[in-house]
N, C-alpha and C positions, 0 to 999 in steps of 0.2 A: 735869707742870708745867714741869720743867726742860727736857725735850725740846722743848716748845712755845717756850720762851724762846730756846733755841738756834736753833731753826728760824727765828725772827724776827730774831735778832741776827746770824746769819751773812750774809744778804744785805746788811744794813746795813754790816757790817764790810767786805764785798767792795766795796760802793759807795764807802766811805770810802777804802779802799786804792787803788781806781781813780782817784778824784779826786786823791789825794796823788801818785800816779804821774803824772797829767796835769800837775800843777803842777811836778813835777821836770823833765818834758820841756820845758815852756815856759821854765823858768829855764835849762835847759841849751842852749836855742837860742842864747842870747846869749853863751855861753862860747866861748872859742877854745882850740885851733885848730878851724876848721870843716872837716869831712870832705867836701870838694868832689867828689872822685872817687866816693866812695860815694853821694853825693847824685845825681850824674849817672847812675851805673849803675842806681840804684833808680828814678829817674824814667823812664829808658828802658825798664826792665823792666815797670813798672806800666803805662806807656802802651802797650807792645806787647801786653800781655794783655787790655787793656780797650777799646782804641779801636775795634776791629772789632765786638765784641759791643754796645758802646754805640751805634754807628751803626745797627746792625740793630734795636736796641730803640727808637731814636728814631723810626723810620719808623712803626711801629704806634701809638706814643704820639700823634704828630701826626695820624694818620689817625682814630683813635678820638675824639680831642678834636674834630676838625673835623666828623665825622659826628654826634656827640652835640650839640654846640653848634649846628650847622647845622640839624638837625631841630627842636631846641627853639626857636631864634630864628625859624625860618620860621613857626612857629605864631603869632607876634606880628607877622608882616609886616616883620621887620627883618633880612632876609637880608644887607643891606649891611654889617652889623656882625659877620659871621661871622669875618672875618679878625682883627679886633681882639680878639674873645673867645678865639680860638685862640692868638693871641700872648700874651695875658695868662696863660692857663692854662699854656702851655708854659714861658714865661720865668719866671714866678713860682714855680711848684711842680713841674710835670712834669719839666722839665729838671734842676733840682738833685736831685730824688729819684731819677730814673733814673741820673744820674751817681753818686750815693752808693751805690746798690745795686750797680752794676758795680764801683766802687772797693772797696767792702767785700767783695763776693763773690769777686772775682778778686785784687785787690791785697792786701786785708786778710788773706785766707786764706793767701796766700803769705808775708806777713810773719809771721803767727802760726806757720806751719809752720817757717819758717827759724829764728826765734828759739827756738821750742820744741825743735827738733833741737839747737841749740847748747846749750840748757839741759840736756838729758838727757845730752849728751856732756861736760858740765861745762866747756865753753868759757867761759861767762860767769863762772863762779867763778875760772877761771884768769886772766881779764882783770882781775878785781878784785884778785887776789893781786899782779899785776904793776903795780897802781896805775892801771889804765885804767878809766875809767867806761864801762860798757856802754851807758848811756843816751845819753851824748854821742857815743860812737863808732858805735853801731849804730842806736839808736832815732831820734835827731834827724834824720839824713839821710833815713830812711824816712818820717817824719812830714812833713817839708817836701816830699818828693817826692810824697806822696799829695795834699797840699794844692795843689801846682802842677798836677799832672795833673788833679785834680778841676775846677779852674777852666777849663782848656782843654777838657776833655770836656764841661763844661756849655755852653760856647759851641758845640761841635759838635752837641750834642743840640738846642739851641735852633734852630740853622740848619737841621739836617736835619728837625726836627719841624715847623717852619714850612713848609718846602718840601713835606713829605709832606702836611700839612694843606691846602696850596694845591692840590696835585694831586688829592686826593680830593674837595675841595669843588668844584673846577671840572669834573672828569671825571664823578664819580658823582652829584653833587647839582645839576649844571647851574648852578653859580654863575658870576658874571662875574669874569674875572681882574682887571679894573681896579678893581672894587668891593672885592675881597678885599685887594688891595694898598693901596688908598687908605684903607681903614678901620684900617690899622695904628695910626695916630696918633689915632684917634677916642677910644679909651679908654685905650690903653697910653701910658706915659710913661717917660722915661729912668730915674727911680729904680727902676722895675720891673726893669730890667736889672741895676742895681747890687745890688738885693736878691737876685736870682738868683745873682750871682757871690759875694756874701757868704755865702749859704747853702752853695754848693758848697765854699767855703773852709773853713767850719766843719765841714761834713760830712766832708771829707777829713781834717781834724784829728781828729775823733772816731773815724772808722774806723781810722786808723793807731794812735792811742793805745790803743784797746781791743784791737786785734790784737797790738800789742807787749806790752801788759800780760798778756794771756792766754798769749802765747808764752813770756814770761820767767818765768811762774809755772807752767809745765807740769810735771806730776809723773806718775810711773808708767810711764816708758818710752815706746815708740812709740804705745801706746794712749792715753797721756796727751796726747801731741802732737795726735792726731786729735780727742780730746775738746776740747782747747783751741781748735782751729780751728773746730769746730762752735759752741762757746760764744761765740767772738769774733764770728762772723757773726750769730748770733741776737741777742746783746746789742746789737750795732751797729745792726741793723735796728730794734729797739725804741727805742733812743735817738734815731735819726734822725727817726722820725715824731713823737716828743715834742718834739724841738728844732725841727722844722719848724713845728709848731703854735705854739709860743711866739714864734718869729721872725716868723711871719706876723701874729700878733696884735700884736706890737710895731710891725711895719711899718705896719699899718692905723691905729695910734694916732699915728704920727709923720708919715706922708705921707698927705695927704688924697686921696680919689679924684678922678680927673679928671672934670670935668663935660662932658656931651655938648654 
């Protein structure tokens, strides 16, 4: 009985610690001094390791969405709305999710590995002894860098995805270029773009916070660092899909669908 209770209580305790850590990070964002150089270095590093894979992932995302929506819509004789359907799918969900997966898989794993290595070398403990807050000094610049890069990568995914969908719809499905472009505003609206950007911002925050938390709590030497990286990626992926569901549900309650 005690073992079962511990098995249930442990994940709850980890979730509570992660939530408290996230609150500490948010509070530390507004403290001074701000580590500008660290922020710029981390933003450049995360962008350099994610921009090329993200662009490659965006092409099949747009192609698959265009092929699926095009074949489905053609059954109803509404081929002219293929472009609008592709834009909605990419901007609302596919773009932010693809961005989050790349940021969490590449940038988040690097953050967890870096902070985990510092933890097992006792660098974080030494900083606390010297009166330096590791969260403000190391975590905050990485979190803000992830959020900034995620927003820009989301824009890249949206543009590349729409272009890829256009190419596949026109070349493979025989669609009309003018109809594809003209249908952008038939169902899509400006709040769709803002929702995608807000999702990317939140996803970047979650990915960085989880990675930093797992890295700063790594134990057991180099093996513990590897385990922390794996756990950070898995937990981030699970949280992203849950958060995406709730943000989408809230968006549909706040912003009405555009009438045809």
